[in-house]
N, C-alpha and C positions, 0 to 999 in steps of 0.2 A: 382510818377511818377515809383514805385517797384511793381504795382497790383496785384500780384499769389506768392506764400507760398504752399513749395513741405514738406511732410507730410509720411513719408516710417513708414509707421506700421504695415509690413507685420513678425513680427519676432517671433519668437519660444517663448519668454515671460520664458525661459525654468529657470532662478533663482526662478522664481513663481511656480515653481509645489509642488500642482496641482492643483493649483488656474486658472492657463494659461491651462490648460488640456484641455478644453471649449472655456473659455472664453477670448478675447483679454487683454492682458495686458496692451493696452494703453486704456481700460475702467474700471481698476481699481479704484476706489475712493478715491480723498482725502478728505479726511471728506464729503461732499453730491455733489464731480462730479468726473466726471472721465477724468483720465490725459490727456487726447489728445483735453478735452476742452482747459484743462487753457491752451493751446499752440493758439489751435484757435482764442481763446477773445486775446489772445498776439497778433498775426498775421493781426488783422482785427485792434485791437489799432495803428502796425504800418499802415494800410491805403491797408494788401494783404489781399481783402479779397473775390479773387478768389484762394481758399484751394481745393487742390490739390491733393488727397490723393493715396499711394501706395499701395495696402492691398493684398492680401492673404488668401490661404485656411481658413475657419472657423471665420474669420473677418466681419458677415455680423452684426451682434453686431454695429460696428462701423459706418457703412451707415443707420443704421438705427434711431440709435441716434441723424443724425443729419440728419431725419427727419420728417412731424408730425406724432404722434401716436393717430388717428383719435376717436382710441374706450377711450384711456384714457380722452385723451383733453372733450368730450363729460361726460364720467362720472365725473370730478371734476371741469366742467365750475359751475359757481354761486359760490364759496363754496371756502373758507377757502385758500384750499389747489395749488389754480392758484397760491398763488405766487413761489411756488418751482419750476412754470415753466419759469421763468422773466427770468433768466441769460439764457439760451435756447431759445430762444422765442426770444431774444432778437440778437443771433449769428444767428440763420435761418433768420431774419430779414436782415439783415446785409452781412451777409457771400451767397457764392454763389460752391457751392461744385462738383467735379468731380469727378473720380475714375481710376483708372488701376489695374490691379491683376498682381506680383510679380510671378511667375511662380515658380520662384528658391529663394532659397536663396545664393545668388554668394557676398554679401559684398554693405556697404553701393554703392558705385559708381555705382554695378550693379541695387539697387534702384532705384538711381535720372539717371539715364539713361532710366530703365521703365518707370518714368516717363516725357520721352521728351517727348510726345505726346499729352503731355495738358499740358505741360509749353509752346512750342516752340519757336522763336528765339528773346526771351528776359530774362531782368534778373528777378531772383529771388530770395527768401529767400526760406528756407530750416529748419525745425524745428526737430526735437528728443525727441518726447513726451518725453522720459525716465530723461531728463534734464527736469524740473520744477522747473524755471526763474522767481524771483519776485521782484520789484523793488519799495518797500513801499513810495521813497519820490521823483519818474520822471517817468520818459519815461522807460516802458518795455524794452526787452535787444533789440530786432530788430529792435523796434522801431531809438531805440539809432543806431544802424546798420546804417540802412537807411539815417535816419541823413548824416552820415560817408557817402557813397556811392553815395551823391550830391553830393559834394566834392573829392571823388575820382574815380571813375566811374571804379569800380577793383574788383573782390572777395575779402573779407575781410570774418573774422572766428574768431568766439571770441572765449579767453583766460583766464585762470583764472590759479592764484600756486597750485601748489596741493605740498604738500608733496612727498621727493625724492622717501619715497617707495612706491610711489602711481603710480608714470613716466611710469609705463608700463602700466598701466591700457587703456592709451590715448594717440591720435597723440599729439609730443610735435615740439615744433618752437624752434626755435631762430634765431631773426632779430636786423634789423638798428632801434633805437627808434626812433621816429619822433617826436612825440611830450608825452608828458605824459600818459599812459598808453593805447599807441600808434602804431609798430610797422611793417615794410615792412619784410616781408617773405624773409629768402635765406638759413633756413635749415629745414626739418619738416620732423618727423618720426613716424613712426606709432608703435607703441607697445614695443619702447625699453628698455632695460634691463638697471641700473639704471647710470653702469661706461658706458652706449653708449648715453645716453638720451642728449642733446645739451642744453639743461635747463631744468627746471623746469614747465615751460607756457607750460601749458595744452587744446588742443581743446574739448570745451565743444559743446554739440546741439546747435549752431545757426552759418548758413550759411547767408551771402549772393553773389548767386555765378554769374557771366555770363556766358551769352547761349554755347559761343565758348566752354565749360567745358565739353559739350559732344560729341565733337567733340576728347575731348585730350581720355575721361574717354574708348572711340571706341579704343583707339588706346594703351590703359593702359594694361599691361602684369597682373595675378594675382597676389596677393602678399604676405601681411604674410596671416596663414591661407588657402590657396587658393583660397585668394581672393578678386573682385576686388576693390580694398582701396581705396578711395576719396581722401587721404589722399595723397598719389600716383602722382596723376591727378591734385591736388594743387599745390602740387614740381616745376611738371614741367611748370604749367602755371606761379609761383610764375622767372621759371628760364627762359621764354619766354618774359613775362610783368612784371607782380603787380599783387603779395595777400598782405593784407595789414592783421594784429592781432589785434585786438581790448580786450585791458581789459576792462569789460563792469562794469558798475556798478550798484551792485544789488545784489542779492541773488540767489546761486543754489543750488539745492537738487537733490542729485542723483539716481533716484528713481527705475532707473534701479535695486537697489540691496534690498532686506528687509531693512538696519537700516537706508538709504536714505531717503525709502521710508518713515519709523516712525516718520524720521526727519520731515519730510516736511506734515505728517499729525499732526504732535504737533505744527506745528505752522502755519497752516489755520488755525486749531480750534482757538489758540488761539489768532489771527493777522485778522483773515479775514473774518471768520466765523461769519454769523448773520450782518455784515459791506454791504454786494454786495446790 
């Protein structure tokens, strides 16, 4: 039902300097696979096989990763090393990739709006590659959200509980409980102070958005840090109609931070590596 997923991958990755000075942060490997590939695999699993990448300057490596490297293929053809390409070959066989450049970094809302020409007038998923999500016991997070969309037909954000002293790092929601783990959003604040946070339910990097979000973003004034915040646009959408928040099943690693990246690497090495 939802066929497209948007990947905002134009950020600078300053928390990983100097590694990201000439290398996209989305290409940082968690064991043997770049972050962005984990996200693309999650989208494809959810049926979103058209992957729209909002890139920027210095991000050529991402485009090259989702393409055939003829020299490499020729060099290892017929050898035991071909097995190492199986996962990316599977992604290339199942997915289609489109790209547009975000010329200026003006916030997540602006990045989403930049991808409008790749999405068109249809609902779509959004994955922020910094958040590595895994559910060893069932469907991936985006697949769980796609199933909810079939029921509610509105925008959905993924949430998880975070410590109160960390709410300032996230968009935070409060809402009416619909059933266990599902809320109808009534309030949404971007990076609030601890005393101003409406709850400790933080939005993480998984969304399903309806196409009217583009017009709402266009009419949204810059907010926190002078950026166009997707959170502000979603709050308007919630006031005009409905936005759901879903406490997903599975694990989430904040790979935008060094401790989270190391935690993800250790988890994947111990529980996933060698099983793909």
